[in-house]
N, C-alpha and C positions, 0 to 999 in steps of 0.2 A: 401450427400445433407444437412442433418440436422446439421451436424457439421459445415459446412460453414455458415449456417444461425446463429448458435450460435456464431461463431467467428465474424461475422458482428455486431451482437447485442452487443458483448463485446467491440468491437472497438468503437461503438457509445457511450456506457456507459463510456468508458475510456475518450473519447473526452469531454463528459459532466462533468465528474469529474475533468478533467484538467481545463476546463473553470471555474468551481466553485473554484478550488484552486487558480486561478489567480484573480478572481473577488470577492472572499469571503469578506463579510464585516468585519469579525473579524479573529483574528489569529486562534482561535480554530476551526472555520468553515473551514479555509484553511487546517489545520492539519487533520480534519475529511475527507476532500476531497482527500488529499494526501493518507490517509489510505485506502479510497475507491478505489483510483487508484491502490494502491499496491495490493489490493484483486483482482481487475479485471485483473491485470497483472499476478497474480498467476493462475487465471482461464484460461487466455490465454495460459500460458505455458502448462497447462494440455490439452487444446484443440489442441495445436500444437503437443503434443504427439499422440493424436488420429489421427490427419491428417497425421502424419508420420508413422502410423501403428505400433508404438512401445511406448505405453503410460508408460510402466514400466521403460523405460529409463529416462523419464522426471519427474518421481515422486520425485526423490532425489533433482533435481534442484528446483522443486516447493517448497519442504519442506524447503530447505535452504533459498530460496527467502522469504518465509513466516517468518522465524525466523529473518532474517536480517531486514526485513521491520518492524516487531514488535519492535525490539530493537531500530531501528531508530526513530520510532514514540515516544517511551518512552523517548529517549534521547532529542528529540526536545521539548517534553512537559516539561521535567525537566528544560531545558534551559529557556523556556518561563516563567515557574513558579518561579524559583529561580534566574534567571539571569546568570546562568552558571552551570558547573558541580560540582565545588568545593565550595559549599555554606557553610557558617559558621553554627554552630549548633544553634545559636540564630535565624537565618533566617528560620530554618526548624521547629521551635516551640518546640524544645526539652528542 
């Protein structure tokens, strides 16, 4: 019973984060909302493991999703800040 309530609350939070990602006034707020959506998805994977009565099977999936999400956010921030992945050394302030 409690796991279903948690899943519903996570879905509501994911919907709100998705709305913020679409309507955010700045790029950085959109990226923050996307990162929040990523975290809530990670938690939803863990809750799905508890609903399936095998949480240990979902831990690896959740950890890989967390790593991929973190790398994705860092890549997007780098593109926003430098205008691409391969910026010149002068652009980076070195």
